[in-house]
N, C-alpha and C positions, 0 to 999 in steps of 0.2 A: 578260471575264477569261480564259475558256477559250481564246478565239481567239488572244490574244497571249501566253498562257503565264503568267498570274499565278496563283499559288497562293492568295494572300490579299490582302485590301484593307482600307483604312479609308475610311469614307464621309464626304463633306461634305454636310450636310443642313440643312434648316430647323430652327429651334429647337423646333418642335412635333412633331418626328419620333421621339420616344422609342418610341411604340407601333409605328410602321412599322419601326424598327430592330430591335425585339424580334422582329417577325414575320420579317424578313429573316434574322436570325441563326438563328431556329428552322428556317426552310426550308432554309438552307444551313449546317449545323453546322460551326463551326470556320473558315469562310472569311472572315468579316467581324470584324475584331479590335477595332473601336471606331468612334466617329463624332464629328465636330466639328459644333457648332451654329452656324448663321449667322442673322442677322436684319438688318432695316433699322435701323442704329444712329442714324439721325436721329430716330427715335421716342423720346419721353420714357420709355417703358416698356422700352426695349431692354435695359438692365442687368438688370432684373427677369426678363425673358424668358430671357436667357442664364444667369442664376443658376439659374433653375428647371430649365433644360435640363441643367445639370451635376448637379443633384440627381437627375435622371432618367437619368443615365448618360453624358451627353456628356463627352468627355475633353479638349475644347478648343473654341476659338472659330474659326469660319471656314467658307468664306472670307468675310471681311468686305469687302464691295464696295459702297460708297456714294459719292455725289458730294460728298465732303468733302476737306479738307486732311489730309495725313498727320499733321501736328502740330496739328490743330485740336481743339476741345473735345470733339467727339463721339468721336473715336478715343482721345483721351487718357483719357476715362472708361473705355473698354474696356481700355486698357493697364493701368490701375490695378486694374480688376476681375479681369483675368487673373492679375495678380500676387497679389491677395488670395486667389483661389481656387486658385492654383498650377496653372494650366492654360496650355498654349501658345496662341498667337493667330496665325492665318494671315491676312495682309493682301494684297489685290489692289492693286498699284501700277500706274497707267496714266495717262500724260500725253497720249496721242494717241488720239482717237476712232477706232474701227474703221469706224463708219458715220456719216453726217451727223447723226443724232439721238442717238447713244449717249452722248456726253459723256465725262468723264474721272473717275478714281477715285483717292482717297488720294494727292493730288498733293503735290509737293514732296519727292520722295525724295532729291534731291541734298543736302538739308539734314537728312536723317534722323538724323544723328549726335546731334543735340540730343535726340531722343526716346530713343535708346539710352542716353544718359547719364542722362536723367531717370528712366528706369524700369529700373534694373539687375536687378531681380528678375523681370522679365517675360521669358518665352521667346518671341521673335519668329520667325515663319516668313515669309521674304520670298517673294513669288510674283508672277508676271505681268510684263507688258511692261516697265515702267520699271525694275523690279528687275533683270531680265536684260539689258536694253539697256545699263545702266550698268556692265556689266563692262568696257566700253571707255571710256577716259578722254576720248574725243572726242565722246561722245554729247551731243546738244543738243536732245533732245525733237523731233527732226525726223521720225522714222518710228517706227511701233509696233515693227517688226522690222527693225532696221538690218542691213545685209549687209557683207561684206568683212572684211579683217583687223582684229583687235582691238588697240587701242592700250593698252599696259600702264598700270597705275595707276588703273583705273576705281574709282568709288566703291563699288560692290558688293564688289569684290575686297578693297578696303581695310577696309570695315566687317566683313566676315566674318573678317578677320585680327585686327582690333582689339577686337572685342566678343564675349565668350564667349556672350552671350545671343541672338545672331542666327544663324539657320540659313537655308538656302536650299532651296526646293521646286523640284525639277527638272521639274515638270509642264508640260504645255501646249505649244503652238507656241512660246511665248516661251522656255521652257527649252530646247527642242530647237534653236531658232534660235541661241541663244547658244552651245550646245555644238557645233553643226555648222558654223558660219561660219569658224572658224579652228582647224583640228585641232591645230596646234602649241601654241597657247595653251591649248586645252581639256585636253590631256594634263597640262600643268603645273598648271592650275587645279584639276582634279579631285584631283590628288595633294596639292596644297597644302591643300585644304579637304575632304579625304576623311572627316573626322569631323563635318562641318557640313552636308553635302548629303544630301537625301532624295529618292529617286525618287517620282514621282507620275504619274498618267496625264492626267487632265483632258481626256479624249478623247470626242468625240461620236459615234464610229462604233458600230455595234451588233453587231459580230461579231469585233472584235479584228484585222480585216484591212482596215478602211477603208470598210466598207459603211454604208449609211444616209446621214444628213446629213453625217457626217464633219466637214470644215472649211468646208462651204459657207456657213455663216452668218458667216464671218469672212473677208472678201475679202483682207485682208492676209496670210492664212495659206494662200493658194492653192497654194503649193509643196507642201503636204501634203494637198491635196484628193484624196480617194480612198485615203488611207493612214491607218493607225492610228497616232496620235501615240505611244501607249504602246509599241507594237511598234518604231517607229522609234527611240525614245530608248533602249529596252532593247538594241537591236542596236548602237547607237552606243556605249553604255557597255561592252558586252561586248567590243567590238573595240578599246577604248581602254585599259581598266584590267585589272589582275590579277584572278583569281578571288576573292582575299581582299578586294580593294577593292570589287569588284562586290557582294559580299555586304554590305559595310558600307553602300553606297549604296542597296541595294534591300531591306535587312532590318534590320541591326543599328542603324543610326542612327535609324530610325523608332521602333524599340522603346525605345531610350534616351531620345530627345527627347520622344516622345509617351507614354512609360511604358506601352507595351502589355504585356499580361500573358502573351500566348501565346508 
């Protein structure tokens, strides 16, 4: 956080992390504004675990990353629970494996409109490869991180426009890739959805400058190897939008959507 210039953060953690989060916030007063709880949603006790986590201070679910369909029964239970508890839910959408044994997660994003219609009271946070690759209308699940000019009319763009309960997490190589591949599109996209997009890091470097493992565990993200994803995306945003919009993307939207108190 210090290395890339982040004043505050929100943590994605396991559902059993209430004590660890309390220790973290005590050690660094004022820097960590909340946490989301994640768990294996294929387990029968998943709903009980996430409910317990919210009672212990978690302010959302996520990221939820399991080998299930996005509109399958496992995630639908989580969508309903998030609405009942009035907390946001962050989903990892991935249609292309990064490694031969990894598999895919929350598949079927191209048909996600049915979910948004079925759960209008749920606050959805879109995240990861398939969410961001689908900003382009010609995406066909061919690559985790497609390159080149973006074709207007992508599913992600349309859903962000049409559904008030869908937001976008700008984190990770996937978010950076979508924002950096076509600067002309990015400028209009950020302006169009300036109230729906939220900066996140999801970076594995250990110094805010690309040190440590960085992106070495994700071969498809080799373009950012040795770089800090958070720093790269912050730099891109700052050079693309106005100071007022930058504040929305990096501060105000998170506070509004996640209901942060600081």
